[in-house]
C-alpha positions, 0 to 999 in steps of 0.5 A: 505469472504476475498474480504468483509473484504477487502472492509471493511478495505478500507472503514474504512480507507477512512472515517478516511483519509477524516475525517483527511483532512477535520479537518486539521489533519496530516495523520495517519496510519490505526489501526493495523499498525506501523509508522516509520517516514512518512510511515506506516507498516504492519507486517502480522500475517499469512503467505502466498507465496511472490505472494499472499503477494503482492496481500494482501498489494495491496488489503489493500489500492490498486488496481490492475485492470486498471478500479476502480468503488466506487459506492455502496462500498462507502456507507459505508464510506459515511454514516459514515461521514455523522453521524459525520456531517462531509464532504462526497465526492465520487469518480468515476474512469473513463476508465484509460488512461496514462496521462489523468485525470481519475476522478470526484468529485460529489457533494452529498448534500450542506454540500458536496459542502462546504466541496469540496470548502474548500478542493480543491477550486473545483467545481461540476465535477471539473477534478482532477490532473492527475494520472497514474494507472497500466497497465497490466503487468506493476508496480503500482506507489508506491504513488497509492499503498500498497506494500511489504516492500522496505528497503532503508537504515540501519536506516530503516532497523534496525528499521524493525529488532527491530520491528520483535525482539519485535514481535517474531510472525514469523521467517521470513518475505517476502520483496518487492524485487525479481530477476524474471526478471534477475537473480541476478538483484534484484529489488523492484517490486513495481517500478522496481527500483534497490535495492540499500541499502541491508541487505544480510546475508554473502554469500546470495543471493545464489539462492540455488537449482536455484529457490530462486527469492524472498527476505525475512528478517530472524530472523534465523540469529542472525543479522536478516539479508536478505536472498533469498528464494523460492517465493511459501514458506509461510512466513509472510510479510511486507507491506508498504505505505506512510502515508496518501496515502493509501486510494482513490487511484484513487483520491486526493483531 
């Protein structure tokens, strides 16, 4: 059931983003997501562990596998676009190697052929621009995936806090930072970049009990600040991605 929902969600986002591109519209955040500047944020209504939350964020627009296939799974999005007499395209990911072109555009009909010329001035079977992928055990580039929230500055942190306060749905939300690799060395796990800005509560992180390796933002503190927690705890979570990059993680048109 969860896998079916994820597929349906991706179909909708893919279709909406293709339509926006073809109509010359600015990218938009999917339904249920909130926009802050050029990023989209999803505040969960359910609870899960940090690892499950990371996986859930990726499933809403990204792929953990080293091989991605968009065969029949694109049918719904394609049909949706056809009904609107819009332009359609199909992405087929090939075996992915570092620094190798990984996809190709395939024409479906005269309309699609004309559309592809308008979008990217490419011909049938035109090679797409180079793209990177996540090797087993290595982080996927942020531009290719949804991720647990990565807060970069005080303004973004303030917006997150304001949004959480207005929702008052969950007391705590997982963030994308952790010190799994080395105790005390906090990094954003989607790209392993070091946490530069932080909003830790006084005397945090403290690794209480010796097993607090995942970052969270807590409304329990009056200042709504960061804390470290046990990664297996079930909390809310915040997913983030750049606006317009959530669909088609294998292809850019």
